[in-house]
C-alpha positions as CSV (number, residue, x, y, z in Angstrom):
1,M,125.2,34.2,74.3
2,G,124.0,37.5,74.9
3,K,121.8,39.7,73.1
4,I,121.4,43.4,72.6
5,V,117.8,44.9,73.6
6,T,115.9,48.0,73.1
7,A,112.7,47.2,75.0
8,G,111.8,50.5,77.2
9,R,114.9,51.7,76.2
10,I,112.5,54.7,73.7
11,T,110.5,55.4,76.7
12,I,113.0,56.0,79.3
13,L,115.3,58.3,76.5
14,L,111.7,60.5,76.1
15,G,111.4,60.6,79.9
16,K,114.9,62.1,80.2
17,Q,114.2,64.5,77.2
18,Q,111.3,65.8,79.0
19,A,113.1,66.2,82.4
20,I,115.7,68.2,80.6
21,T,113.6,70.1,77.9
22,G,110.3,70.4,79.3
23,E,108.8,68.9,75.7
24,R,106.2,65.9,75.8
25,L,107.9,64.2,72.7
26,S,105.9,61.1,72.1
27,P,106.8,57.9,70.2
28,R,105.3,59.4,66.8
29,R,106.9,63.4,67.3
30,L,110.0,61.6,67.9
31,A,109.3,59.2,64.6
32,E,108.8,63.0,62.5
33,R,111.9,64.3,64.1
34,A,114.1,61.7,63.3
35,G,112.8,61.4,59.8
36,V,112.7,57.7,60.6
37,P,109.6,55.2,60.2
38,K,107.2,55.5,63.3
39,D,106.9,52.0,63.3
40,L,110.8,51.8,63.5
41,V,110.0,53.4,67.2
42,Y,107.3,51.4,68.7
43,R,109.3,48.0,67.2
44,L,112.9,49.4,69.3
45,D,110.5,50.2,72.4
46,A,108.8,47.0,72.4
47,G,112.2,45.6,72.1
48,Q,110.7,43.9,68.0
49,A,112.9,45.5,66.1
50,R,115.4,42.6,65.1
51,H,117.2,45.1,61.7
52,I,118.1,48.6,62.3
53,D,119.8,50.8,59.9
54,L,122.7,52.9,61.2
55,D,121.5,56.0,60.0
56,S,118.7,55.4,61.4
57,L,120.0,55.0,64.8
58,A,122.2,58.5,64.2
59,R,119.2,60.1,63.3
60,L,117.1,58.6,66.9
61,C,120.5,59.9,68.7
62,E,120.9,63.1,67.3
63,A,117.0,63.9,67.8
64,L,117.4,62.6,71.6
65,Q,120.5,63.7,72.4
66,C,121.8,60.4,73.3
67,S,124.4,57.9,72.7
68,L,123.7,54.6,71.1
69,Q,124.3,52.9,73.8
70,D,121.4,54.7,75.5
71,I,119.4,52.6,72.6
72,L,121.4,49.4,72.4
73,V,121.9,47.4,75.4
74,W,123.7,44.4,75.8
75,E,122.6,42.1,78.3
76,Q,124.4,38.6,79.3
77,E,121.8,35.2,79.1
78,H,120.9,36.0,83.0
79,G,119.0,39.3,82.2
80,E,121.6,41.8,83.6
81,P,123.2,44.7,81.1
82,V,127.0,44.6,80.8
């Protein structure tokens, strides 16, 4: 059985955002901009979030100008993304 992983995804997306806009955005600032708890952003990036509000995910996607698949990745048992 596979699982949904988020570890490191926020860091990658923040790096892409910086490359595109030139603006350095910290996880704390991202949380403020998206209107979500900073703990959620840190838990997502650490791969420790278990229950995620869909509105919060939508706000993060909007703030990062990304899609849901960029944050939530389905991984097979052997560790490879689908």
